Structures are given as C-alpha cells and as structure tokens.
Biopython code that builds the backbone (N, CA, C, O; Angstrom):
import numpy as np
from Bio.PDB.StructureBuilder import StructureBuilder

atoms = [
    (1, "MET", "N", (8.509, 13.187, 2.307)),
    (1, "MET", "CA", (8.134, 11.821, 2.061)),
    (1, "MET", "C", (8.543, 10.989, 3.274)),
    (1, "MET", "O", (9.638, 11.149, 3.814)),
    (2, "LEU", "N", (7.669, 10.123, 3.679)),
    (2, "LEU", "CA", (7.968, 9.231, 4.794)),
    (2, "LEU", "C", (8.854, 8.105, 4.288)),
    (2, "LEU", "O", (8.584, 7.510, 3.244)),
    (3, "LEU", "N", (9.918, 7.816, 5.038)),
    (3, "LEU", "CA", (10.834, 6.736, 4.699)),
    (3, "LEU", "C", (10.745, 5.643, 5.747)),
    (3, "LEU", "O", (10.407, 5.893, 6.904)),
    (4, "ASP", "N", (11.049, 4.441, 5.326)),
    (4, "ASP", "CA", (11.129, 3.314, 6.254)),
    (4, "ASP", "C", (12.191, 3.635, 7.312)),
    (4, "ASP", "O", (13.226, 4.218, 6.989)),
    (5, "SER", "N", (11.949, 3.270, 8.535)),
    (5, "SER", "CA", (12.889, 3.576, 9.621)),
    (5, "SER", "C", (14.249, 2.922, 9.424)),
    (5, "SER", "O", (15.216, 3.323, 10.071)),
    (6, "ALA", "N", (14.351, 1.923, 8.548)),
    (6, "ALA", "CA", (15.627, 1.265, 8.280)),
    (6, "ALA", "C", (16.668, 2.253, 7.752)),
    (6, "ALA", "O", (17.866, 2.046, 7.945)),
    (7, "VAL", "N", (16.225, 3.322, 7.089)),
    (7, "VAL", "CA", (17.169, 4.316, 6.573)),
    (7, "VAL", "C", (17.940, 4.972, 7.722)),
    (7, "VAL", "O", (19.072, 5.415, 7.529)),
    (8, "GLY", "N", (17.355, 5.037, 8.881)),
    (8, "GLY", "CA", (18.002, 5.631, 10.045)),
    (8, "GLY", "C", (19.147, 4.812, 10.594)),
    (8, "GLY", "O", (19.892, 5.296, 11.446)),
    (9, "ARG", "N", (19.307, 3.598, 10.134)),
    (9, "ARG", "CA", (20.422, 2.751, 10.571)),
    (9, "ARG", "C", (21.663, 2.916, 9.692)),
    (9, "ARG", "O", (22.727, 2.385, 10.012)),
    (10, "LEU", "N", (21.529, 3.649, 8.592)),
    (10, "LEU", "CA", (22.672, 3.874, 7.709)),
    (10, "LEU", "C", (23.616, 4.892, 8.346)),
    (10, "LEU", "O", (23.174, 5.936, 8.825)),
    (11, "ARG", "N", (24.917, 4.588, 8.350)),
    (11, "ARG", "CA", (25.890, 5.473, 8.997)),
    (11, "ARG", "C", (25.857, 6.888, 8.442)),
    (11, "ARG", "O", (25.912, 7.858, 9.197)),
    (12, "LYS", "N", (25.768, 7.004, 7.118)),
    (12, "LYS", "CA", (25.745, 8.335, 6.505)),
    (12, "LYS", "C", (24.545, 9.142, 7.004)),
    (12, "LYS", "O", (24.666, 10.334, 7.285)),
    (13, "VAL", "N", (23.414, 8.500, 7.109)),
    (13, "VAL", "CA", (22.206, 9.172, 7.584)),
    (13, "VAL", "C", (22.352, 9.535, 9.061)),
    (13, "VAL", "O", (21.924, 10.611, 9.478)),
    (14, "GLN", "N", (22.940, 8.668, 9.837)),
    (14, "GLN", "CA", (23.152, 8.963, 11.250)),
    (14, "GLN", "C", (24.088, 10.157, 11.435)),
    (14, "GLN", "O", (23.882, 10.977, 12.330)),
    (15, "ARG", "N", (25.122, 10.255, 10.583)),
    (15, "ARG", "CA", (26.039, 11.405, 10.663)),
    (15, "ARG", "C", (25.323, 12.717, 10.333)),
    (15, "ARG", "O", (25.629, 13.756, 10.917)),
    (16, "LEU", "N", (24.366, 12.667, 9.392)),
    (16, "LEU", "CA", (23.610, 13.866, 9.025)),
    (16, "LEU", "C", (22.611, 14.279, 10.103)),
    (16, "LEU", "O", (22.161, 15.425, 10.132)),
    (17, "ASN", "N", (22.269, 13.355, 10.977)),
    (17, "ASN", "CA", (21.208, 13.567, 11.962)),
    (17, "ASN", "C", (21.667, 13.140, 13.357)),
    (17, "ASN", "O", (21.119, 12.195, 13.924)),
    (18, "PRO", "N", (22.664, 13.826, 13.910)),
    (18, "PRO", "CA", (23.209, 13.384, 15.194)),
    (18, "PRO", "C", (22.231, 13.496, 16.367)),
    (18, "PRO", "O", (22.399, 12.815, 17.379)),
    (19, "ARG", "N", (21.217, 14.345, 16.240)),
    (19, "ARG", "CA", (20.248, 14.516, 17.343)),
    (19, "ARG", "C", (18.924, 13.820, 17.065)),
    (19, "ARG", "O", (17.896, 14.172, 17.643)),
    (20, "ARG", "N", (18.953, 12.834, 16.182)),
    (20, "ARG", "CA", (17.719, 12.157, 15.808)),
    (20, "ARG", "C", (17.127, 11.404, 16.991)),
    (20, "ARG", "O", (17.842, 10.897, 17.855)),
    (21, "LEU", "N", (15.805, 11.348, 17.005)),
    (21, "LEU", "CA", (15.090, 10.597, 18.030)),
    (21, "LEU", "C", (14.446, 9.386, 17.357)),
    (21, "LEU", "O", (13.768, 9.525, 16.339)),
    (22, "ALA", "N", (14.655, 8.226, 17.914)),
    (22, "ALA", "CA", (14.110, 6.996, 17.330)),
    (22, "ALA", "C", (12.587, 7.011, 17.282)),
    (22, "ALA", "O", (11.987, 6.267, 16.506)),
    (23, "THR", "N", (11.961, 7.844, 18.097)),
    (23, "THR", "CA", (10.500, 7.915, 18.125)),
    (23, "THR", "C", (9.924, 8.796, 17.012)),
    (23, "THR", "O", (8.718, 8.777, 16.769)),
    (24, "LYS", "N", (10.781, 9.565, 16.339)),
    (24, "LYS", "CA", (10.343, 10.442, 15.245)),
    (24, "LYS", "C", (10.595, 9.748, 13.910)),
    (24, "LYS", "O", (11.528, 8.954, 13.792)),
    (25, "PRO", "N", (9.776, 10.040, 12.911)),
    (25, "PRO", "CA", (9.927, 9.377, 11.613)),
    (25, "PRO", "C", (11.164, 9.825, 10.835)),
    (25, "PRO", "O", (11.759, 10.867, 11.110)),
    (26, "CYS", "N", (11.522, 9.008, 9.867)),
    (26, "CYS", "CA", (12.559, 9.334, 8.899)),
    (26, "CYS", "C", (11.857, 9.914, 7.679)),
    (26, "CYS", "O", (10.880, 9.346, 7.191)),
    (27, "VAL", "N", (12.360, 11.055, 7.182)),
    (27, "VAL", "CA", (11.712, 11.730, 6.070)),
    (27, "VAL", "C", (12.730, 12.192, 5.035)),
    (27, "VAL", "O", (13.913, 12.364, 5.329)),
    (28, "TYR", "N", (12.237, 12.386, 3.824)),
    (28, "TYR", "CA", (12.997, 13.002, 2.738)),
    (28, "TYR", "C", (12.359, 14.348, 2.460)),
    (28, "TYR", "O", (11.138, 14.449, 2.350)),
    (29, "VAL", "N", (13.187, 15.393, 2.345)),
    (29, "VAL", "CA", (12.710, 16.732, 2.013)),
    (29, "VAL", "C", (13.307, 17.118, 0.668)),
    (29, "VAL", "O", (14.511, 16.985, 0.449)),
    (30, "GLY", "N", (12.463, 17.592, -0.219)),
    (30, "GLY", "CA", (12.930, 18.027, -1.531)),
    (30, "GLY", "C", (12.000, 19.083, -2.089)),
    (30, "GLY", "O", (10.982, 19.423, -1.485)),
    (31, "LEU", "N", (12.371, 19.603, -3.268)),
    (31, "LEU", "CA", (11.493, 20.542, -3.942)),
    (31, "LEU", "C", (11.371, 20.120, -5.386)),
    (31, "LEU", "O", (12.270, 19.488, -5.940)),
    (32, "THR", "N", (10.249, 20.476, -5.996)),
    (32, "THR", "CA", (9.987, 20.066, -7.370)),
    (32, "THR", "C", (8.974, 20.998, -8.010)),
    (32, "THR", "O", (8.183, 21.651, -7.329)),
    (33, "GLY", "N", (9.016, 21.045, -9.321)),
    (33, "GLY", "CA", (8.000, 21.760, -10.073)),
    (33, "GLY", "C", (6.832, 20.859, -10.428)),
    (33, "GLY", "O", (5.819, 21.325, -10.950)),
    (34, "LEU", "N", (6.971, 19.567, -10.145)),
    (34, "LEU", "CA", (5.912, 18.588, -10.388)),
    (34, "LEU", "C", (4.967, 18.541, -9.193)),
    (34, "LEU", "O", (5.250, 19.131, -8.150)),
    (35, "THR", "N", (3.864, 17.853, -9.341)),
    (35, "THR", "CA", (3.032, 17.614, -8.162)),
    (35, "THR", "C", (3.802, 16.673, -7.245)),
    (35, "THR", "O", (4.585, 15.857, -7.733)),
    (36, "PRO", "N", (3.606, 16.762, -5.943)),
    (36, "PRO", "CA", (4.301, 15.849, -5.042)),
    (36, "PRO", "C", (4.055, 14.376, -5.384)),
    (36, "PRO", "O", (4.972, 13.560, -5.294)),
    (37, "GLY", "N", (2.828, 14.035, -5.773)),
    (37, "GLY", "CA", (2.525, 12.654, -6.133)),
    (37, "GLY", "C", (3.321, 12.170, -7.332)),
    (37, "GLY", "O", (3.837, 11.052, -7.329)),
    (38, "LYS", "N", (3.423, 13.008, -8.357)),
    (38, "LYS", "CA", (4.189, 12.645, -9.552)),
    (38, "LYS", "C", (5.672, 12.526, -9.217)),
    (38, "LYS", "O", (6.347, 11.619, -9.703)),
    (39, "ARG", "N", (6.184, 13.435, -8.389)),
    (39, "ARG", "CA", (7.603, 13.378, -8.019)),
    (39, "ARG", "C", (7.896, 12.122, -7.219)),
    (39, "ARG", "O", (8.933, 11.491, -7.422)),
    (40, "PHE", "N", (7.002, 11.747, -6.314)),
    (40, "PHE", "CA", (7.192, 10.524, -5.531)),
    (40, "PHE", "C", (7.217, 9.307, -6.460)),
    (40, "PHE", "O", (8.057, 8.421, -6.306)),
    (41, "THR", "N", (6.301, 9.270, -7.414)),
    (41, "THR", "CA", (6.262, 8.172, -8.382)),
    (41, "THR", "C", (7.572, 8.106, -9.161)),
    (41, "THR", "O", (8.120, 7.022, -9.362)),
    (42, "ASN", "N", (8.076, 9.257, -9.599)),
    (42, "ASN", "CA", (9.352, 9.272, -10.321)),
    (42, "ASN", "C", (10.491, 8.734, -9.470)),
    (42, "ASN", "O", (11.307, 7.946, -9.947)),
    (43, "HIS", "N", (10.550, 9.154, -8.218)),
    (43, "HIS", "CA", (11.577, 8.630, -7.309)),
    (43, "HIS", "C", (11.502, 7.107, -7.259)),
    (43, "HIS", "O", (12.511, 6.422, -7.424)),
    (44, "ARG", "N", (10.319, 6.593, -7.033)),
    (44, "ARG", "CA", (10.143, 5.138, -6.869)),
    (44, "ARG", "C", (10.480, 4.380, -8.151)),
    (44, "ARG", "O", (10.884, 3.219, -8.096)),
    (45, "GLN", "N", (10.314, 5.034, -9.314)),
    (45, "GLN", "CA", (10.629, 4.400, -10.596)),
    (45, "GLN", "C", (12.082, 4.628, -11.012)),
    (45, "GLN", "O", (12.507, 4.136, -12.057)),
    (46, "GLY", "N", (12.838, 5.358, -10.217)),
    (46, "GLY", "CA", (14.237, 5.596, -10.526)),
    (46, "GLY", "C", (14.483, 6.756, -11.477)),
    (46, "GLY", "O", (15.580, 6.870, -12.024)),
    (47, "ILE", "N", (13.506, 7.612, -11.689)),
    (47, "ILE", "CA", (13.638, 8.758, -12.583)),
    (47, "ILE", "C", (14.135, 9.945, -11.766)),
    (47, "ILE", "O", (13.400, 10.494, -10.945)),
    (48, "LYS", "N", (15.396, 10.341, -11.999)),
    (48, "LYS", "CA", (16.020, 11.428, -11.237)),
    (48, "LYS", "C", (15.745, 11.247, -9.749)),
    (48, "LYS", "O", (15.311, 12.174, -9.066)),
    (49, "SER", "N", (15.999, 10.063, -9.271)),
    (49, "SER", "CA", (15.560, 9.704, -7.930)),
    (49, "SER", "C", (16.651, 9.818, -6.879)),
    (49, "SER", "O", (17.845, 9.733, -7.169)),
    (50, "SER", "N", (16.206, 10.008, -5.675)),
    (50, "SER", "CA", (17.049, 9.878, -4.506)),
    (50, "SER", "C", (17.087, 8.389, -4.174)),
    (50, "SER", "O", (16.054, 7.721, -4.148)),
    (51, "LEU", "N", (18.278, 7.885, -3.925)),
    (51, "LEU", "CA", (18.420, 6.482, -3.538)),
    (51, "LEU", "C", (17.588, 6.183, -2.292)),
    (51, "LEU", "O", (17.016, 5.102, -2.158)),
    (52, "TYR", "N", (17.532, 7.158, -1.387)),
    (52, "TYR", "CA", (16.777, 6.947, -0.148)),
    (52, "TYR", "C", (15.291, 6.759, -0.428)),
    (52, "TYR", "O", (14.657, 5.882, 0.160)),
    (53, "VAL", "N", (14.734, 7.568, -1.314)),
    (53, "VAL", "CA", (13.309, 7.439, -1.617)),
    (53, "VAL", "C", (13.054, 6.194, -2.447)),
    (53, "VAL", "O", (12.071, 5.487, -2.224)),
    (54, "LYS", "N", (13.926, 5.922, -3.395)),
    (54, "LYS", "CA", (13.733, 4.740, -4.236)),
    (54, "LYS", "C", (13.711, 3.464, -3.392)),
    (54, "LYS", "O", (12.870, 2.590, -3.600)),
    (55, "ARG", "N", (14.640, 3.364, -2.441)),
    (55, "ARG", "CA", (14.735, 2.144, -1.622)),
    (55, "ARG", "C", (13.824, 2.136, -0.400)),
    (55, "ARG", "O", (13.300, 1.092, -0.013)),
    (56, "TYR", "N", (13.639, 3.308, 0.206)),
    (56, "TYR", "CA", (12.976, 3.361, 1.508)),
    (56, "TYR", "C", (11.667, 4.156, 1.534)),
    (56, "TYR", "O", (11.002, 4.208, 2.568)),
    (57, "GLY", "N", (11.289, 4.776, 0.410)),
    (57, "GLY", "CA", (10.099, 5.610, 0.388)),
    (57, "GLY", "C", (8.819, 4.836, 0.637)),
    (57, "GLY", "O", (8.589, 3.790, 0.031)),
    (58, "LEU", "N", (7.986, 5.352, 1.531)),
    (58, "LEU", "CA", (6.715, 4.701, 1.867)),
    (58, "LEU", "C", (5.515, 5.479, 1.340)),
    (58, "LEU", "O", (4.636, 4.917, 0.687)),
    (59, "ARG", "N", (5.490, 6.787, 1.632)),
    (59, "ARG", "CA", (4.340, 7.593, 1.213)),
    (59, "ARG", "C", (4.661, 9.071, 1.409)),
    (59, "ARG", "O", (5.654, 9.440, 2.036)),
    (60, "LEU", "N", (3.788, 9.898, 0.852)),
    (60, "LEU", "CA", (3.896, 11.337, 1.047)),
    (60, "LEU", "C", (3.383, 11.719, 2.433)),
    (60, "LEU", "O", (2.604, 10.991, 3.047)),
    (61, "LEU", "N", (3.834, 12.868, 2.905)),
    (61, "LEU", "CA", (3.380, 13.411, 4.186)),
    (61, "LEU", "C", (2.819, 14.818, 3.950)),
    (61, "LEU", "O", (3.453, 15.807, 4.316)),
    (62, "PRO", "N", (1.635, 14.908, 3.341)),
    (62, "PRO", "CA", (1.103, 16.232, 3.006)),
    (62, "PRO", "C", (0.928, 17.153, 4.212)),
    (62, "PRO", "O", (0.907, 18.375, 4.058)),
    (63, "GLU", "N", (0.805, 16.588, 5.393)),
    (63, "GLU", "CA", (0.658, 17.437, 6.581)),
    (63, "GLU", "C", (1.908, 18.287, 6.839)),
    (63, "GLU", "O", (1.845, 19.280, 7.564)),
    (64, "LEU", "N", (3.048, 17.893, 6.244)),
    (64, "LEU", "CA", (4.277, 18.670, 6.414)),
    (64, "LEU", "C", (4.500, 19.702, 5.315)),
    (64, "LEU", "O", (5.317, 20.607, 5.485)),
    (65, "TYR", "N", (3.788, 19.587, 4.181)),
    (65, "TYR", "CA", (4.079, 20.483, 3.067)),
    (65, "TYR", "C", (2.867, 21.132, 2.393)),
    (65, "TYR", "O", (3.037, 22.138, 1.704)),
    (66, "ALA", "N", (1.679, 20.613, 2.559)),
    (66, "ALA", "CA", (0.516, 21.098, 1.802)),
    (66, "ALA", "C", (0.298, 22.606, 1.976)),
    (66, "ALA", "O", (-0.066, 23.295, 1.023)),
    (67, "HIS", "N", (0.516, 23.105, 3.165)),
    (67, "HIS", "CA", (0.292, 24.531, 3.428)),
    (67, "HIS", "C", (1.366, 25.425, 2.790)),
    (67, "HIS", "O", (1.223, 26.648, 2.782)),
    (68, "LEU", "N", (2.429, 24.829, 2.262)),
    (68, "LEU", "CA", (3.537, 25.596, 1.682)),
    (68, "LEU", "C", (3.413, 25.784, 0.172)),
    (68, "LEU", "O", (4.118, 26.617, -0.399)),
    (69, "ASN", "N", (2.544, 25.039, -0.477)),
    (69, "ASN", "CA", (2.468, 25.033, -1.945)),
    (69, "ASN", "C", (1.352, 25.914, -2.457)),
    (69, "ASN", "O", (0.345, 26.081, -1.769)),
    (70, "PRO", "N", (1.495, 26.481, -3.637)),
    (70, "PRO", "CA", (2.725, 26.596, -4.424)),
    (70, "PRO", "C", (3.520, 27.826, -3.981)),
    (70, "PRO", "O", (3.004, 28.681, -3.261)),
    (71, "MET", "N", (4.780, 27.908, -4.416)),
    (71, "MET", "CA", (5.606, 29.082, -4.143)),
    (71, "MET", "C", (6.665, 29.224, -5.220)),
    (71, "MET", "O", (6.999, 28.243, -5.884)),
    (72, "PRO", "N", (7.196, 30.416, -5.408)),
    (72, "PRO", "CA", (8.234, 30.625, -6.418)),
    (72, "PRO", "C", (9.495, 29.820, -6.083)),
    (72, "PRO", "O", (9.718, 29.451, -4.930)),
    (73, "TYR", "N", (10.310, 29.557, -7.099)),
    (73, "TYR", "CA", (11.487, 28.698, -6.932)),
    (73, "TYR", "C", (12.409, 29.177, -5.810)),
    (73, "TYR", "O", (12.782, 28.387, -4.943)),
    (74, "ALA", "N", (12.778, 30.446, -5.814)),
    (74, "ALA", "CA", (13.726, 30.947, -4.807)),
    (74, "ALA", "C", (13.180, 30.736, -3.387)),
    (74, "ALA", "O", (13.916, 30.334, -2.486)),
    (75, "ALA", "N", (11.913, 31.006, -3.204)),
    (75, "ALA", "CA", (11.303, 30.796, -1.890)),
    (75, "ALA", "C", (11.259, 29.312, -1.547)),
    (75, "ALA", "O", (11.468, 28.936, -0.394)),
    (76, "ALA", "N", (10.990, 28.468, -2.538)),
    (76, "ALA", "CA", (10.941, 27.020, -2.308)),
    (76, "ALA", "C", (12.312, 26.479, -1.929)),
    (76, "ALA", "O", (12.420, 25.620, -1.054)),
    (77, "ALA", "N", (13.363, 26.976, -2.584)),
    (77, "ALA", "CA", (14.718, 26.519, -2.266)),
    (77, "ALA", "C", (15.079, 26.881, -0.830)),
    (77, "ALA", "O", (15.682, 26.076, -0.120)),
    (78, "GLN", "N", (14.715, 28.081, -0.400)),
    (78, "GLN", "CA", (14.986, 28.475, 0.985)),
    (78, "GLN", "C", (14.126, 27.671, 1.956)),
    (78, "GLN", "O", (14.603, 27.254, 3.012)),
    (79, "MET", "N", (12.860, 27.454, 1.601)),
    (79, "MET", "CA", (11.965, 26.688, 2.458)),
    (79, "MET", "C", (12.454, 25.252, 2.627)),
    (79, "MET", "O", (12.327, 24.676, 3.708)),
    (80, "GLU", "N", (13.012, 24.675, 1.568)),
    (80, "GLU", "CA", (13.561, 23.316, 1.645)),
    (80, "GLU", "C", (14.641, 23.253, 2.722)),
    (80, "GLU", "O", (14.647, 22.337, 3.544)),
    (81, "ARG", "N", (15.543, 24.216, 2.719)),
    (81, "ARG", "CA", (16.617, 24.246, 3.729)),
    (81, "ARG", "C", (16.043, 24.495, 5.129)),
    (81, "ARG", "O", (16.439, 23.840, 6.093)),
    (82, "ASP", "N", (15.112, 25.443, 5.232)),
    (82, "ASP", "CA", (14.521, 25.773, 6.533)),
    (82, "ASP", "C", (13.745, 24.588, 7.112)),
    (82, "ASP", "O", (13.870, 24.269, 8.295)),
    (83, "LEU", "N", (12.944, 23.942, 6.264)),
    (83, "LEU", "CA", (12.161, 22.798, 6.732)),
    (83, "LEU", "C", (13.072, 21.662, 7.188)),
    (83, "LEU", "O", (12.804, 21.012, 8.199)),
    (84, "THR", "N", (14.150, 21.423, 6.441)),
    (84, "THR", "CA", (15.115, 20.389, 6.820)),
    (84, "THR", "C", (15.690, 20.686, 8.200)),
    (84, "THR", "O", (15.730, 19.809, 9.063)),
    (85, "GLU", "N", (16.132, 21.915, 8.405)),
    (85, "GLU", "CA", (16.706, 22.293, 9.707)),
    (85, "GLU", "C", (15.675, 22.186, 10.826)),
    (85, "GLU", "O", (15.984, 21.675, 11.902)),
    (86, "ASP", "N", (14.451, 22.664, 10.585)),
    (86, "ASP", "CA", (13.405, 22.607, 11.606)),
    (86, "ASP", "C", (13.082, 21.170, 12.004)),
    (86, "ASP", "O", (12.955, 20.858, 13.188)),
    (87, "LEU", "N", (12.953, 20.302, 11.007)),
    (87, "LEU", "CA", (12.644, 18.901, 11.299)),
    (87, "LEU", "C", (13.784, 18.233, 12.058)),
    (87, "LEU", "O", (13.542, 17.478, 12.999)),
    (88, "ARG", "N", (15.016, 18.503, 11.660)),
    (88, "ARG", "CA", (16.162, 17.924, 12.377)),
    (88, "ARG", "C", (16.193, 18.407, 13.823)),
    (88, "ARG", "O", (16.433, 17.620, 14.739)),
    (89, "ARG", "N", (15.948, 19.701, 14.028)),
    (89, "ARG", "CA", (15.930, 20.232, 15.396)),
    (89, "ARG", "C", (14.833, 19.567, 16.235)),
    (89, "ARG", "O", (14.964, 19.439, 17.452)),
    (90, "SER", "N", (13.761, 19.149, 15.576)),
    (90, "SER", "CA", (12.654, 18.485, 16.272)),
    (90, "SER", "C", (12.891, 16.992, 16.469)),
    (90, "SER", "O", (12.047, 16.305, 17.045)),
    (91, "GLY", "N", (14.032, 16.480, 15.999)),
    (91, "GLY", "CA", (14.385, 15.080, 16.221)),
    (91, "GLY", "C", (14.093, 14.140, 15.078)),
    (91, "GLY", "O", (14.353, 12.942, 15.181)),
    (92, "TYR", "N", (13.546, 14.670, 13.967)),
    (92, "TYR", "CA", (13.317, 13.827, 12.785)),
    (92, "TYR", "C", (14.657, 13.424, 12.174)),
    (92, "TYR", "O", (15.652, 14.139, 12.294)),
    (93, "THR", "N", (14.663, 12.285, 11.529)),
    (93, "THR", "CA", (15.804, 11.874, 10.703)),
    (93, "THR", "C", (15.482, 12.353, 9.299)),
    (93, "THR", "O", (14.492, 11.927, 8.704)),
    (94, "VAL", "N", (16.324, 13.246, 8.762)),
    (94, "VAL", "CA", (16.036, 13.896, 7.482)),
    (94, "VAL", "C", (17.146, 13.638, 6.486)),
    (94, "VAL", "O", (18.326, 13.773, 6.807)),
    (95, "VAL", "N", (16.761, 13.262, 5.264)),
    (95, "VAL", "CA", (17.670, 13.208, 4.124)),
    (95, "VAL", "C", (17.123, 14.138, 3.063)),
    (95, "VAL", "O", (15.944, 14.492, 3.085)),
    (96, "GLY", "N", (17.984, 14.537, 2.128)),
    (96, "GLY", "CA", (17.585, 15.523, 1.133)),
    (96, "GLY", "C", (17.780, 16.900, 1.716)),
    (96, "GLY", "O", (18.672, 17.121, 2.535)),
    (97, "GLY", "N", (16.936, 17.834, 1.288)),
    (97, "GLY", "CA", (16.975, 19.174, 1.852)),
    (97, "GLY", "C", (18.231, 19.952, 1.565)),
    (97, "GLY", "O", (18.747, 20.655, 2.434)),
    (98, "HIS", "N", (18.723, 19.833, 0.361)),
    (98, "HIS", "CA", (20.004, 20.447, -0.023)),
    (98, "HIS", "C", (19.998, 21.903, 0.226)),
    (98, "HIS", "O", (20.993, 22.579, -0.038)),
]
sb = StructureBuilder()
sb.init_structure("model")
sb.init_model(0)
sb.init_chain("A")
sb.init_seg("    ")
for serial, (resi, resn, name, xyz) in enumerate(atoms, 1):
    if name == "N":
        sb.init_residue(resn, " ", resi, " ")
    sb.init_atom(name, np.array(xyz, "f"), 0.0, 1.0, " ", f" {name:<3s}", serial, name[0])
structure = sb.get_structure()
C-alpha cells in the first residue's frame, strides 16, 4: 500500500529504514486472506488496522503484488518478509512486513 511521504518523517519509521531514499515511496507490506482492496478498506476503517495505513494510507500498489497472488499461507508469510527486505534494499521506506 502506498503511504503518504509524511510517514517517513516519523523517528520510528526512520530507524526501521536507515537506507531510505527520499525519492522512493513509503509503503506498507502485509499479508491477508482477504482481497487487497477489502484489506485496505478495513485498515482505513480501523478494523484490525495498522496505524500507518489508517493515518497515511493512500492507495494500493498492485504493480508490487499482483503477480504474487494467490499463494499458500506459509509461502505468503515468507514472501512478506522477502518483499520487505527487497524494497528496503532498493531504498523504499517500508512499514509492516513482520
């Protein structure tokens, strides 16, 4: 999910992303059994939401995940971690991705 760049000014987020590039977007990475659209709506409505998505969420980024769906839970959990690491290495500011 694309987040407002203001999230990148939060100290906690900066500590999680020491190699972030200001030219790259701020994103949230997560996994769900719901459709991405439904999960984004839930976040924005405060239903089992990430504070970052609730406050800073702008839109989905299907170009980063569409080719990955669907997959079994274990593979999705590993992909969440891998995608988070890959995006951070590329200079994105990433939250989530447990």
